[in-house]
matplotlib code that plots the C-alpha trace (Angstrom):
import matplotlib.pyplot as plt

x = [-7.0, -9.7, -12.4, -10.4, -11.3, -9.5, -8.9, -10.9, -11.2, -13.0, -11.9, -10.1, -7.0, -5.0, -1.4, 0.0, 3.6, 3.6, 7.2, 9.7, 8.8, 8.7, 7.8, 5.3, 7.6, 8.5, 5.2, 4.3, 5.0, 2.6, -0.1, 0.2, 0.1, -3.5, -4.6, -3.8, -5.1, -8.2, -8.0, -9.3, -6.3, -7.0, -3.6, -3.2, -3.6, -0.1, 1.3, 4.1, 4.5, 7.7, 8.7, 12.3, 13.0, 9.4, 6.6, 4.5, 4.6, 3.5, 0.3, -0.4, 0.9, -1.6, -4.6, -3.5, -3.9, -6.7, -8.8, -7.3, -8.2, -11.8, -12.9, -15.5, -14.5, -10.8, -9.9, -6.0, -3.3, -0.2, 2.8, 4.8, 8.3, 9.7, 12.2, 11.3, 8.2, 5.7, 6.6, 5.6, 1.8, 0.6, -0.2, -1.9, -4.2, -5.1, -9.0, -9.3, -11.6, -9.2, -10.5, -14.2, -13.2, -10.3, -8.3, -4.9, -1.6, 0.6, 5.1, 7.6, 10.7, 9.5, 5.7, 6.5, 6.0, 2.1, 1.5, 2.7, 0.3, -2.7, -1.8, -1.7, -5.6, -5.7, -6.1, -3.7, -1.5, 0.9, 4.8, 5.3, 7.0, 6.5, 4.8, 8.4, 9.7, 7.0, 10.0, 12.6, 13.3, 14.7, 13.5, 13.4, 11.4, 9.0, 8.9, 7.9, 5.3, 4.1, 3.9, 1.9, -0.7, -1.2, -2.0, -4.2, -6.4, -6.0, -5.7, -2.5, 0.1, 3.2, 5.2, 9.1]
y = [3.8, 6.6, 5.7, 2.8, -1.0, -4.1, -6.5, -9.2, -12.0, -11.4, -8.1, -6.7, -4.6, -2.6, -3.8, -0.7, 0.4, 4.2, 4.4, 1.9, -1.0, -4.1, -8.1, -10.1, -12.7, -10.3, -9.7, -13.6, -14.0, -11.2, -12.7, -15.9, -14.0, -12.6, -15.8, -17.1, -14.5, -14.5, -10.9, -10.2, -8.4, -6.1, -5.0, -1.5, -1.5, -0.2, -2.4, -4.1, -1.1, 0.3, 3.8, 4.3, 2.6, 3.7, 1.6, 3.7, 7.8, 9.5, 9.7, 5.9, 5.8, 8.2, 7.1, 3.6, 5.1, 7.2, 4.1, 1.8, 5.0, 5.8, 2.4, 1.5, -2.2, -1.6, -1.4, -1.0, -0.2, -2.2, -0.4, -2.7, -0.6, 2.4, 4.2, 7.5, 9.2, 9.5, 13.1, 13.2, 12.0, 14.9, 17.9, 15.2, 13.9, 17.4, 16.8, 13.8, 14.0, 11.7, 11.8, 10.7, 7.4, 6.6, 3.0, 2.0, 2.6, 0.6, 1.3, 2.8, 4.2, 7.2, 6.2, 7.9, 11.3, 10.1, 9.0, 12.4, 13.9, 11.8, 12.2, 15.6, 15.5, 13.2, 9.6, 7.2, 4.8, 2.2, 2.8, -1.2, -3.6, -3.2, -6.0, -7.1, -7.7, -10.6, -12.6, -12.0, -15.0, -12.9, -12.7, -9.2, -9.2, -11.8, -10.1, -6.9, -8.8, -9.9, -6.6, -5.4, -8.2, -7.4, -4.1, -4.3, -7.4, -6.8, -2.8, -4.2, -1.3, -1.2, 2.0, 1.8]
z = [14.7, 14.1, 11.5, 9.8, 11.1, 11.3, 8.3, 8.0, 6.0, 2.9, 2.7, -0.5, -0.6, -3.7, -4.5, -6.4, -7.5, -7.0, -7.1, -8.4, -11.3, -9.8, -11.4, -11.2, -9.6, -6.8, -5.9, -6.1, -2.3, -0.9, -3.4, -1.5, 1.9, 0.5, -0.1, 3.2, 4.6, 2.7, 1.0, -2.1, -3.9, -6.6, -8.5, -10.1, -13.9, -14.1, -11.2, -13.3, -16.0, -16.2, -17.4, -16.8, -13.4, -12.3, -12.9, -14.5, -15.9, -13.1, -14.5, -14.5, -11.3, -9.6, -12.0, -10.0, -6.9, -7.3, -8.3, -5.0, -2.7, -4.0, -4.8, -1.6, -1.5, -1.3, 2.7, 2.8, 0.0, -0.2, -1.8, -4.1, -3.0, -2.9, -4.4, -6.1, -7.6, -4.6, -4.5, -8.7, -7.7, -5.1, -7.5, -10.0, -6.9, -5.6, -6.2, -4.4, -1.5, 0.7, 4.4, 2.5, 1.7, 4.2, 4.2, 5.4, 3.2, 4.1, 3.1, 4.2, 2.1, -0.6, 0.4, 3.5, 1.3, 1.2, 4.4, 6.0, 3.3, 4.8, 8.1, 7.3, 7.0, 10.3, 8.5, 10.1, 8.0, 8.5, 8.0, 7.2, 4.8, 0.7, -0.5, -2.5, 1.2, 1.9, -0.5, 1.3, 3.9, 6.6, 10.7, 10.7, 7.9, 9.2, 12.3, 10.4, 8.6, 12.0, 13.0, 10.1, 10.4, 14.0, 13.4, 10.4, 11.7, 15.5, 15.7, 18.1, 18.0, 19.7, 20.1, 20.6]

ax = plt.figure().add_subplot(projection="3d")
ax.plot(x, y, z, "-o")
ax.set_aspect("equal")
plt.show()
């Protein structure tokens, strides 16, 4: 797992929306999960923002990712949802030293843009459920959440 460590109770995690917009209601199940796991949740300032279909302008979304990545207390960043928009952030974040403070990035769909960028720098990431999925009561989704818990809290990764 590189230099990244397992999450533990009391760790801080960030919740950002680098792509499509979300509502507070859509994030409530994820926030409850963080409380159950005794994680300290930091919400991006523009998490509930709105600019067309996005959670904010590209600059605002990049700012949330920058703040979460550069905060040494944050051990993992969870993405609220995908859609489209992450490719707009890479040029705005070109000055970040990604390797100086690596942390877990969790998400899929459009978040794959960020995964590929970080993986190219040697930083492992977790292709996993979005925060919006914690509110879905479906067996497949529950299994995905269980596996991301194993990966992040136990560093147990299964390859299929």
